[in-house]
Biopython code that builds the backbone (N, CA, C, O; Angstrom):
import numpy as np
from Bio.PDB.StructureBuilder import StructureBuilder

atoms = [
    (1, "MET", "N", (-4.986, 21.349, -14.818)),
    (1, "MET", "CA", (-5.627, 20.475, -13.856)),
    (1, "MET", "C", (-5.201, 19.029, -14.133)),
    (1, "MET", "O", (-5.185, 18.585, -15.281)),
    (2, "LYS", "N", (-4.860, 18.312, -13.077)),
    (2, "LYS", "CA", (-4.422, 16.930, -13.216)),
    (2, "LYS", "C", (-5.609, 16.007, -13.439)),
    (2, "LYS", "O", (-6.694, 16.208, -12.893)),
    (3, "THR", "N", (-5.374, 15.003, -14.247)),
    (3, "THR", "CA", (-6.422, 14.009, -14.467)),
    (3, "THR", "C", (-6.412, 13.018, -13.303)),
    (3, "THR", "O", (-5.468, 12.965, -12.516)),
    (4, "TYR", "N", (-7.474, 12.247, -13.218)),
    (4, "TYR", "CA", (-7.549, 11.233, -12.166)),
    (4, "TYR", "C", (-6.450, 10.187, -12.325)),
    (4, "TYR", "O", (-5.927, 9.665, -11.340)),
    (5, "THR", "N", (-6.107, 9.889, -13.571)),
    (5, "THR", "CA", (-5.042, 8.922, -13.815)),
    (5, "THR", "C", (-3.709, 9.427, -13.284)),
    (5, "THR", "O", (-2.957, 8.665, -12.677)),
    (6, "GLU", "N", (-3.407, 10.705, -13.504)),
    (6, "GLU", "CA", (-2.161, 11.284, -12.991)),
    (6, "GLU", "C", (-2.128, 11.265, -11.472)),
    (6, "GLU", "O", (-1.090, 10.976, -10.877)),
    (7, "LYS", "N", (-3.253, 11.569, -10.841)),
    (7, "LYS", "CA", (-3.321, 11.530, -9.380)),
    (7, "LYS", "C", (-3.114, 10.101, -8.874)),
    (7, "LYS", "O", (-2.386, 9.877, -7.907)),
    (8, "SER", "N", (-3.755, 9.148, -9.529)),
    (8, "SER", "CA", (-3.625, 7.752, -9.130)),
    (8, "SER", "C", (-2.187, 7.267, -9.312)),
    (8, "SER", "O", (-1.669, 6.533, -8.471)),
    (9, "PHE", "N", (-1.545, 7.670, -10.398)),
    (9, "PHE", "CA", (-0.157, 7.270, -10.654)),
    (9, "PHE", "C", (0.772, 7.873, -9.607)),
    (9, "PHE", "O", (1.687, 7.200, -9.133)),
    (10, "LYS", "N", (0.550, 9.118, -9.247)),
    (10, "LYS", "CA", (1.390, 9.765, -8.239)),
    (10, "LYS", "C", (1.234, 9.056, -6.889)),
    (10, "LYS", "O", (2.217, 8.859, -6.174)),
    (11, "ILE", "N", (0.019, 8.680, -6.546)),
    (11, "ILE", "CA", (-0.216, 7.938, -5.306)),
    (11, "ILE", "C", (0.482, 6.579, -5.366)),
    (11, "ILE", "O", (1.035, 6.126, -4.363)),
    (12, "ALA", "N", (0.463, 5.933, -6.517)),
    (12, "ALA", "CA", (1.131, 4.640, -6.665)),
    (12, "ALA", "C", (2.643, 4.783, -6.438)),
    (12, "ALA", "O", (3.265, 3.901, -5.846)),
    (13, "MET", "N", (3.223, 5.871, -6.898)),
    (13, "MET", "CA", (4.657, 6.093, -6.684)),
    (13, "MET", "C", (4.960, 6.345, -5.196)),
    (13, "MET", "O", (5.996, 5.915, -4.687)),
    (14, "VAL", "N", (4.066, 7.031, -4.522)),
    (14, "VAL", "CA", (4.225, 7.237, -3.075)),
    (14, "VAL", "C", (4.127, 5.905, -2.343)),
    (14, "VAL", "O", (4.851, 5.676, -1.373)),
    (15, "ILE", "N", (3.247, 5.031, -2.794)),
    (15, "ILE", "CA", (3.109, 3.704, -2.189)),
    (15, "ILE", "C", (4.404, 2.920, -2.336)),
    (15, "ILE", "O", (4.842, 2.264, -1.391)),
    (16, "ILE", "N", (5.019, 2.982, -3.506)),
    (16, "ILE", "CA", (6.296, 2.284, -3.696)),
    (16, "ILE", "C", (7.354, 2.845, -2.749)),
    (16, "ILE", "O", (8.145, 2.088, -2.187)),
    (17, "LEU", "N", (7.374, 4.155, -2.571)),
    (17, "LEU", "CA", (8.306, 4.771, -1.627)),
    (17, "LEU", "C", (8.033, 4.293, -0.197)),
    (17, "LEU", "O", (8.968, 4.008, 0.550)),
    (18, "LEU", "N", (6.769, 4.207, 0.179)),
    (18, "LEU", "CA", (6.425, 3.722, 1.518)),
    (18, "LEU", "C", (6.834, 2.271, 1.715)),
    (18, "LEU", "O", (7.287, 1.896, 2.797)),
    (19, "PHE", "N", (6.680, 1.453, 0.681)),
    (19, "PHE", "CA", (7.139, 0.066, 0.792)),
    (19, "PHE", "C", (8.655, -0.005, 0.915)),
    (19, "PHE", "O", (9.178, -0.864, 1.625)),
    (20, "ALA", "N", (9.361, 0.883, 0.235)),
    (20, "ALA", "CA", (10.824, 0.921, 0.368)),
    (20, "ALA", "C", (11.220, 1.308, 1.789)),
    (20, "ALA", "O", (12.161, 0.744, 2.346)),
    (21, "ILE", "N", (10.514, 2.259, 2.372)),
    (21, "ILE", "CA", (10.778, 2.667, 3.760)),
    (21, "ILE", "C", (10.483, 1.507, 4.709)),
    (21, "ILE", "O", (11.250, 1.253, 5.638)),
    (22, "THR", "N", (9.382, 0.811, 4.479)),
    (22, "THR", "CA", (9.042, -0.340, 5.307)),
    (22, "THR", "C", (10.112, -1.423, 5.198)),
    (22, "THR", "O", (10.509, -2.014, 6.203)),
    (23, "TYR", "N", (10.572, -1.676, 3.991)),
    (23, "TYR", "CA", (11.614, -2.666, 3.749)),
    (23, "TYR", "C", (12.895, -2.301, 4.498)),
    (23, "TYR", "O", (13.523, -3.157, 5.121)),
    (24, "LEU", "N", (13.275, -1.033, 4.433)),
    (24, "LEU", "CA", (14.455, -0.564, 5.160)),
    (24, "LEU", "C", (14.274, -0.722, 6.663)),
    (24, "LEU", "O", (15.199, -1.139, 7.360)),
    (25, "ASN", "N", (13.093, -0.393, 7.162)),
    (25, "ASN", "CA", (12.827, -0.526, 8.593)),
    (25, "ASN", "C", (12.873, -1.984, 9.051)),
    (25, "ASN", "O", (13.305, -2.267, 10.169)),
    (26, "VAL", "N", (12.435, -2.904, 8.203)),
    (26, "VAL", "CA", (12.508, -4.322, 8.551)),
    (26, "VAL", "C", (13.965, -4.740, 8.701)),
    (26, "VAL", "O", (14.317, -5.439, 9.651)),
    (27, "PHE", "N", (14.808, -4.318, 7.771)),
    (27, "PHE", "CA", (16.225, -4.665, 7.881)),
    (27, "PHE", "C", (16.876, -4.029, 9.097)),
    (27, "PHE", "O", (17.702, -4.662, 9.755)),
    (28, "LEU", "N", (16.520, -2.798, 9.404)),
    (28, "LEU", "CA", (17.084, -2.157, 10.588)),
    (28, "LEU", "C", (16.617, -2.853, 11.859)),
    (28, "LEU", "O", (17.378, -2.969, 12.820)),
    (29, "LYS", "N", (15.381, -3.312, 11.868)),
    (29, "LYS", "CA", (14.863, -4.052, 13.020)),
    (29, "LYS", "C", (15.599, -5.380, 13.163)),
    (29, "LYS", "O", (15.956, -5.779, 14.271)),
    (30, "VAL", "N", (15.827, -6.064, 12.041)),
    (30, "VAL", "CA", (16.540, -7.343, 12.082)),
    (30, "VAL", "C", (17.961, -7.143, 12.602)),
    (30, "VAL", "O", (18.481, -7.971, 13.349)),
    (31, "TRP", "N", (18.574, -6.048, 12.202)),
    (31, "TRP", "CA", (19.948, -5.768, 12.639)),
    (31, "TRP", "C", (19.998, -5.105, 14.014)),
    (31, "TRP", "O", (21.072, -4.720, 14.476)),
    (32, "ASN", "N", (18.832, -4.968, 14.676)),
    (32, "ASN", "CA", (18.728, -4.388, 16.022)),
    (32, "ASN", "C", (19.270, -2.968, 16.090)),
    (32, "ASN", "O", (19.925, -2.596, 17.064)),
    (33, "ARG", "N", (19.001, -2.177, 15.065)),
    (33, "ARG", "CA", (19.461, -0.785, 15.046)),
    (33, "ARG", "C", (18.538, 0.137, 15.844)),
    (33, "ARG", "O", (18.960, 1.202, 16.294)),
    (34, "PHE", "N", (17.288, -0.268, 16.017)),
    (34, "PHE", "CA", (16.381, 0.537, 16.839)),
    (34, "PHE", "C", (15.381, -0.371, 17.532)),
    (34, "PHE", "O", (15.077, -1.466, 17.058)),
    (35, "ALA", "N", (14.876, 0.106, 18.665)),
    (35, "ALA", "CA", (14.030, -0.737, 19.512)),
    (35, "ALA", "C", (12.562, -0.736, 19.087)),
    (35, "ALA", "O", (11.897, -1.767, 19.186)),
    (36, "ASP", "N", (12.051, 0.385, 18.622)),
    (36, "ASP", "CA", (10.629, 0.499, 18.291)),
    (36, "ASP", "C", (10.372, 0.181, 16.820)),
    (36, "ASP", "O", (9.682, 0.931, 16.130)),
    (37, "GLY", "N", (10.919, -0.911, 16.353)),
    (37, "GLY", "CA", (10.832, -1.261, 14.945)),
    (37, "GLY", "C", (9.444, -1.597, 14.471)),
    (37, "GLY", "O", (9.099, -1.311, 13.325)),
    (38, "GLU", "N", (8.629, -2.204, 15.333)),
    (38, "GLU", "CA", (7.290, -2.602, 14.912)),
    (38, "GLU", "C", (6.447, -1.395, 14.509)),
    (38, "GLU", "O", (5.708, -1.449, 13.526)),
    (39, "VAL", "N", (6.558, -0.326, 15.256)),
    (39, "VAL", "CA", (5.789, 0.881, 14.956)),
    (39, "VAL", "C", (6.269, 1.492, 13.643)),
    (39, "VAL", "O", (5.460, 1.909, 12.814)),
    (40, "LEU", "N", (7.584, 1.542, 13.459)),
    (40, "LEU", "CA", (8.129, 2.136, 12.236)),
    (40, "LEU", "C", (7.912, 1.253, 11.019)),
    (40, "LEU", "O", (8.031, 1.721, 9.886)),
    (41, "ILE", "N", (7.599, -0.007, 11.235)),
    (41, "ILE", "CA", (7.253, -0.889, 10.125)),
    (41, "ILE", "C", (5.763, -0.754, 9.813)),
    (41, "ILE", "O", (5.373, -0.748, 8.645)),
    (42, "ALA", "N", (4.944, -0.646, 10.830)),
    (42, "ALA", "CA", (3.490, -0.636, 10.643)),
    (42, "ALA", "C", (2.965, 0.680, 10.064)),
    (42, "ALA", "O", (2.061, 0.665, 9.228)),
    (43, "ILE", "N", (3.511, 1.802, 10.492)),
    (43, "ILE", "CA", (2.969, 3.104, 10.055)),
    (43, "ILE", "C", (3.044, 3.285, 8.539)),
    (43, "ILE", "O", (2.026, 3.617, 7.931)),
    (44, "PRO", "N", (4.206, 3.083, 7.895)),
    (44, "PRO", "CA", (4.211, 3.249, 6.432)),
    (44, "PRO", "C", (3.351, 2.210, 5.718)),
    (44, "PRO", "O", (2.787, 2.493, 4.661)),
    (45, "PHE", "N", (3.248, 1.017, 6.286)),
    (45, "PHE", "CA", (2.441, -0.019, 5.647)),
    (45, "PHE", "C", (0.954, 0.332, 5.715)),
    (45, "PHE", "O", (0.235, 0.164, 4.730)),
    (46, "ILE", "N", (0.496, 0.809, 6.847)),
    (46, "ILE", "CA", (-0.906, 1.224, 6.982)),
    (46, "ILE", "C", (-1.189, 2.417, 6.072)),
    (46, "ILE", "O", (-2.239, 2.486, 5.434)),
    (47, "ALA", "N", (-0.243, 3.354, 6.018)),
    (47, "ALA", "CA", (-0.411, 4.505, 5.121)),
    (47, "ALA", "C", (-0.496, 4.043, 3.667)),
    (47, "ALA", "O", (-1.283, 4.587, 2.894)),
    (48, "ALA", "N", (0.304, 3.049, 3.288)),
    (48, "ALA", "CA", (0.257, 2.522, 1.923)),
    (48, "ALA", "C", (-1.101, 1.882, 1.644)),
    (48, "ALA", "O", (-1.634, 2.026, 0.543)),
    (49, "GLY", "N", (-1.663, 1.185, 2.614)),
    (49, "GLY", "CA", (-2.993, 0.593, 2.438)),
    (49, "GLY", "C", (-4.067, 1.638, 2.224)),
    (49, "GLY", "O", (-4.927, 1.485, 1.357)),
    (50, "ILE", "N", (-4.020, 2.691, 3.006)),
    (50, "ILE", "CA", (-5.000, 3.774, 2.869)),
    (50, "ILE", "C", (-4.822, 4.480, 1.530)),
    (50, "ILE", "O", (-5.799, 4.778, 0.844)),
    (51, "LEU", "N", (-3.567, 4.745, 1.160)),
    (51, "LEU", "CA", (-3.316, 5.384, -0.129)),
    (51, "LEU", "C", (-3.711, 4.478, -1.295)),
    (51, "LEU", "O", (-4.122, 4.966, -2.348)),
    (52, "GLY", "N", (-3.591, 3.169, -1.113)),
    (52, "GLY", "CA", (-4.027, 2.246, -2.150)),
    (52, "GLY", "C", (-5.516, 2.355, -2.411)),
    (52, "GLY", "O", (-5.964, 2.281, -3.555)),
    (53, "ILE", "N", (-6.276, 2.529, -1.350)),
    (53, "ILE", "CA", (-7.728, 2.708, -1.504)),
    (53, "ILE", "C", (-8.024, 4.021, -2.218)),
    (53, "ILE", "O", (-8.841, 4.066, -3.138)),
    (54, "ILE", "N", (-7.359, 5.085, -1.789)),
    (54, "ILE", "CA", (-7.571, 6.394, -2.423)),
    (54, "ILE", "C", (-7.137, 6.362, -3.882)),
    (54, "ILE", "O", (-7.838, 6.880, -4.751)),
    (55, "GLY", "N", (-5.983, 5.756, -4.154)),
    (55, "GLY", "CA", (-5.504, 5.667, -5.525)),
    (55, "GLY", "C", (-6.421, 4.843, -6.408)),
    (55, "GLY", "O", (-6.599, 5.158, -7.584)),
    (56, "SER", "N", (-7.004, 3.790, -5.854)),
    (56, "SER", "CA", (-7.949, 2.983, -6.624)),
    (56, "SER", "C", (-9.223, 3.753, -6.936)),
    (56, "SER", "O", (-9.806, 3.597, -8.010)),
    (57, "ILE", "N", (-9.650, 4.578, -6.001)),
    (57, "ILE", "CA", (-10.828, 5.419, -6.251)),
    (57, "ILE", "C", (-10.540, 6.387, -7.388)),
    (57, "ILE", "O", (-11.370, 6.568, -8.279)),
    (58, "TYR", "N", (-9.354, 7.016, -7.358)),
    (58, "TYR", "CA", (-8.973, 7.912, -8.455)),
    (58, "TYR", "C", (-8.870, 7.152, -9.777)),
    (58, "TYR", "O", (-9.289, 7.654, -10.820)),
    (59, "ALA", "N", (-8.320, 5.957, -9.731)),
    (59, "ALA", "CA", (-8.209, 5.155, -10.956)),
    (59, "ALA", "C", (-9.593, 4.817, -11.502)),
    (59, "ALA", "O", (-9.808, 4.836, -12.714)),
    (60, "PHE", "N", (-10.536, 4.507, -10.603)),
    (60, "PHE", "CA", (-11.898, 4.210, -11.045)),
    (60, "PHE", "C", (-12.551, 5.449, -11.642)),
    (60, "PHE", "O", (-13.245, 5.363, -12.655)),
    (61, "LYS", "N", (-12.325, 6.606, -11.011)),
    (61, "LYS", "CA", (-12.890, 7.846, -11.559)),
    (61, "LYS", "C", (-12.275, 8.191, -12.910)),
    (61, "LYS", "O", (-12.917, 8.831, -13.743)),
    (62, "GLY", "N", (-11.034, 7.767, -13.128)),
    (62, "GLY", "CA", (-10.359, 8.060, -14.385)),
    (62, "GLY", "C", (-10.508, 6.967, -15.418)),
    (62, "GLY", "O", (-9.714, 6.898, -16.356)),
    (63, "ARG", "N", (-11.500, 6.115, -15.272)),
    (63, "ARG", "CA", (-11.667, 4.994, -16.202)),
    (63, "ARG", "C", (-11.934, 5.458, -17.626)),
    (63, "ARG", "O", (-11.702, 4.707, -18.573)),
    (64, "LYS", "N", (-12.420, 6.693, -17.792)),
    (64, "LYS", "CA", (-12.687, 7.204, -19.135)),
    (64, "LYS", "C", (-11.492, 7.956, -19.714)),
    (64, "LYS", "O", (-11.526, 8.389, -20.866)),
    (65, "ASP", "N", (-10.432, 8.112, -18.914)),
    (65, "ASP", "CA", (-9.223, 8.741, -19.422)),
    (65, "ASP", "C", (-8.577, 7.840, -20.465)),
    (65, "ASP", "O", (-8.861, 6.644, -20.539)),
    (66, "LYS", "N", (-7.715, 8.430, -21.257)),
    (66, "LYS", "CA", (-7.010, 7.675, -22.293)),
    (66, "LYS", "C", (-6.162, 6.577, -21.645)),
    (66, "LYS", "O", (-5.513, 6.805, -20.624)),
    (67, "ALA", "N", (-6.174, 5.399, -22.241)),
    (67, "ALA", "CA", (-5.406, 4.267, -21.713)),
    (67, "ALA", "C", (-3.919, 4.480, -21.992)),
    (67, "ALA", "O", (-3.488, 4.490, -23.145)),
    (68, "THR", "N", (-3.148, 4.649, -20.927)),
    (68, "THR", "CA", (-1.706, 4.843, -21.044)),
    (68, "THR", "C", (-1.007, 3.850, -20.125)),
    (68, "THR", "O", (-1.648, 3.159, -19.334)),
    (69, "ILE", "N", (0.296, 3.791, -20.240)),
    (69, "ILE", "CA", (1.067, 2.913, -19.355)),
    (69, "ILE", "C", (0.962, 3.393, -17.910)),
    (69, "ILE", "O", (0.942, 2.579, -16.986)),
    (70, "LYS", "N", (0.895, 4.711, -17.707)),
    (70, "LYS", "CA", (0.741, 5.243, -16.344)),
    (70, "LYS", "C", (-0.564, 4.755, -15.718)),
    (70, "LYS", "O", (-0.606, 4.400, -14.540)),
    (71, "LYS", "N", (-1.612, 4.741, -16.509)),
    (71, "LYS", "CA", (-2.911, 4.298, -16.004)),
    (71, "LYS", "C", (-2.851, 2.831, -15.601)),
    (71, "LYS", "O", (-3.360, 2.453, -14.546)),
    (72, "ARG", "N", (-2.233, 2.004, -16.437)),
    (72, "ARG", "CA", (-2.140, 0.577, -16.141)),
    (72, "ARG", "C", (-1.270, 0.314, -14.916)),
    (72, "ARG", "O", (-1.611, -0.521, -14.078)),
    (73, "VAL", "N", (-0.152, 1.022, -14.810)),
    (73, "VAL", "CA", (0.732, 0.851, -13.654)),
    (73, "VAL", "C", (0.020, 1.293, -12.376)),
    (73, "VAL", "O", (0.096, 0.619, -11.349)),
    (74, "ALA", "N", (-0.663, 2.417, -12.450)),
    (74, "ALA", "CA", (-1.382, 2.925, -11.272)),
    (74, "ALA", "C", (-2.447, 1.943, -10.809)),
    (74, "ALA", "O", (-2.571, 1.676, -9.613)),
    (75, "ILE", "N", (-3.211, 1.407, -11.744)),
    (75, "ILE", "CA", (-4.254, 0.434, -11.383)),
    (75, "ILE", "C", (-3.616, -0.809, -10.780)),
    (75, "ILE", "O", (-4.077, -1.308, -9.753)),
    (76, "LEU", "N", (-2.567, -1.309, -11.406)),
    (76, "LEU", "CA", (-1.899, -2.513, -10.924)),
    (76, "LEU", "C", (-1.374, -2.338, -9.504)),
    (76, "LEU", "O", (-1.604, -3.194, -8.650)),
    (77, "ILE", "N", (-0.682, -1.254, -9.247)),
    (77, "ILE", "CA", (-0.092, -1.033, -7.924)),
    (77, "ILE", "C", (-1.177, -0.807, -6.879)),
    (77, "ILE", "O", (-1.146, -1.422, -5.813)),
    (78, "ASN", "N", (-2.125, 0.058, -7.169)),
    (78, "ASN", "CA", (-3.148, 0.389, -6.175)),
    (78, "ASN", "C", (-4.026, -0.815, -5.830)),
    (78, "ASN", "O", (-4.320, -1.050, -4.658)),
    (79, "VAL", "N", (-4.438, -1.566, -6.826)),
    (79, "VAL", "CA", (-5.278, -2.732, -6.557)),
    (79, "VAL", "C", (-4.467, -3.828, -5.851)),
    (79, "VAL", "O", (-4.984, -4.511, -4.967)),
    (80, "SER", "N", (-3.213, -3.992, -6.239)),
    (80, "SER", "CA", (-2.355, -4.983, -5.575)),
    (80, "SER", "C", (-2.176, -4.668, -4.099)),
    (80, "SER", "O", (-2.181, -5.571, -3.263)),
    (81, "VAL", "N", (-2.018, -3.404, -3.782)),
    (81, "VAL", "CA", (-1.859, -3.005, -2.376)),
    (81, "VAL", "C", (-3.132, -3.300, -1.596)),
    (81, "VAL", "O", (-3.066, -3.760, -0.457)),
    (82, "ILE", "N", (-4.281, -3.043, -2.192)),
    (82, "ILE", "CA", (-5.545, -3.340, -1.502)),
    (82, "ILE", "C", (-5.668, -4.842, -1.251)),
    (82, "ILE", "O", (-6.047, -5.258, -0.156)),
    (83, "ILE", "N", (-5.353, -5.657, -2.255)),
    (83, "ILE", "CA", (-5.436, -7.109, -2.094)),
    (83, "ILE", "C", (-4.466, -7.582, -1.013)),
    (83, "ILE", "O", (-4.825, -8.408, -0.173)),
    (84, "LEU", "N", (-3.241, -7.061, -1.032)),
    (84, "LEU", "CA", (-2.251, -7.415, -0.013)),
    (84, "LEU", "C", (-2.723, -7.002, 1.377)),
    (84, "LEU", "O", (-2.626, -7.780, 2.327)),
    (85, "PHE", "N", (-3.224, -5.801, 1.494)),
    (85, "PHE", "CA", (-3.686, -5.265, 2.774)),
    (85, "PHE", "C", (-4.846, -6.101, 3.313)),
    (85, "PHE", "O", (-4.849, -6.470, 4.487)),
    (86, "LEU", "N", (-5.829, -6.400, 2.466)),
    (86, "LEU", "CA", (-6.966, -7.209, 2.905)),
    (86, "LEU", "C", (-6.543, -8.623, 3.269)),
    (86, "LEU", "O", (-7.045, -9.196, 4.236)),
    (87, "GLY", "N", (-5.620, -9.187, 2.497)),
    (87, "GLY", "CA", (-5.113, -10.523, 2.810)),
    (87, "GLY", "C", (-4.442, -10.580, 4.164)),
    (87, "GLY", "O", (-4.641, -11.530, 4.920)),
    (88, "LEU", "N", (-3.650, -9.570, 4.474)),
    (88, "LEU", "CA", (-2.980, -9.544, 5.777)),
    (88, "LEU", "C", (-3.962, -9.332, 6.922)),
    (88, "LEU", "O", (-3.796, -9.907, 7.998)),
    (89, "ILE", "N", (-4.978, -8.516, 6.698)),
    (89, "ILE", "CA", (-6.000, -8.319, 7.733)),
    (89, "ILE", "C", (-6.752, -9.627, 7.981)),
    (89, "ILE", "O", (-6.974, -10.003, 9.132)),
    (90, "ILE", "N", (-7.144, -10.321, 6.913)),
    (90, "ILE", "CA", (-7.847, -11.601, 7.069)),
    (90, "ILE", "C", (-6.959, -12.622, 7.767)),
    (90, "ILE", "O", (-7.427, -13.375, 8.621)),
    (91, "ASN", "N", (-5.689, -12.651, 7.407)),
    (91, "ASN", "CA", (-4.745, -13.567, 8.041)),
    (91, "ASN", "C", (-4.619, -13.282, 9.542)),
    (91, "ASN", "O", (-4.582, -14.210, 10.350)),
    (92, "ASN", "N", (-4.554, -12.014, 9.909)),
    (92, "ASN", "CA", (-4.475, -11.660, 11.329)),
    (92, "ASN", "C", (-5.748, -12.042, 12.072)),
    (92, "ASN", "O", (-5.683, -12.512, 13.208)),
    (93, "ILE", "N", (-6.893, -11.848, 11.451)),
    (93, "ILE", "CA", (-8.156, -12.234, 12.090)),
    (93, "ILE", "C", (-8.205, -13.741, 12.306)),
    (93, "ILE", "O", (-8.631, -14.208, 13.363)),
    (94, "LEU", "N", (-7.767, -14.507, 11.299)),
    (94, "LEU", "CA", (-7.746, -15.964, 11.452)),
    (94, "LEU", "C", (-6.787, -16.405, 12.549)),
    (94, "LEU", "O", (-7.090, -17.336, 13.296)),
    (95, "ASP", "N", (-5.626, -15.747, 12.658)),
    (95, "ASP", "CA", (-4.675, -16.072, 13.728)),
    (95, "ASP", "C", (-5.264, -15.772, 15.105)),
    (95, "ASP", "O", (-5.069, -16.540, 16.047)),
    (96, "ILE", "N", (-5.975, -14.672, 15.220)),
    (96, "ILE", "CA", (-6.587, -14.311, 16.501)),
    (96, "ILE", "C", (-7.660, -15.304, 16.881)),
    (96, "ILE", "O", (-7.762, -15.689, 18.046)),
    (97, "THR", "N", (-8.475, -15.733, 15.902)),
    (97, "THR", "CA", (-9.510, -16.712, 16.226)),
    (97, "THR", "C", (-8.916, -18.060, 16.624)),
    (97, "THR", "O", (-9.488, -18.760, 17.459)),
    (98, "LYS", "N", (-7.778, -18.434, 16.040)),
    (98, "LYS", "CA", (-7.128, -19.677, 16.438)),
    (98, "LYS", "C", (-6.623, -19.596, 17.867)),
    (98, "LYS", "O", (-6.712, -20.574, 18.610)),
    (99, "VAL", "N", (-6.099, -18.454, 18.259)),
    (99, "VAL", "CA", (-5.584, -18.290, 19.618)),
    (99, "VAL", "C", (-6.719, -18.299, 20.626)),
    (99, "VAL", "O", (-6.559, -18.832, 21.724)),
    (100, "LEU", "N", (-7.844, -17.730, 20.284)),
    (100, "LEU", "CA", (-8.958, -17.634, 21.216)),
    (100, "LEU", "C", (-9.742, -18.936, 21.365)),
    (100, "LEU", "O", (-10.521, -19.074, 22.308)),
    (101, "HIS", "N", (-9.556, -19.877, 20.469)),
    (101, "HIS", "CA", (-10.307, -21.145, 20.555)),
    (101, "HIS", "C", (-9.456, -22.262, 21.059)),
    (101, "HIS", "O", (-9.932, -23.389, 21.190)),
]
sb = StructureBuilder()
sb.init_structure("model")
sb.init_model(0)
sb.init_chain("A")
sb.init_seg("    ")
for serial, (resi, resn, name, xyz) in enumerate(atoms, 1):
    if name == "N":
        sb.init_residue(resn, " ", resi, " ")
    sb.init_atom(name, np.array(xyz, "f"), 0.0, 1.0, " ", f" {name:<3s}", serial, name[0])
structure = sb.get_structure()
């Protein structure tokens, strides 16, 4: 049976893969390789945000697990993604309020 730390670390690695896909999609959009670039950029990013929340929950549940480098990396990545995701949401809300006023 996998520990919560292992689950959180695996989710963190998936998040890095999703960010790599998003990064590639941004470059393809810049180079005009496909027309629906915004959707292909947003989907992996939103999935990474959701996985960051799930991974952080697993990391919190595994707080009593032995402290390893995997545990620290998983916590760092998952919490960083949540902070990034919340920051971007707040930034978008502020931009919308500026446009509406």
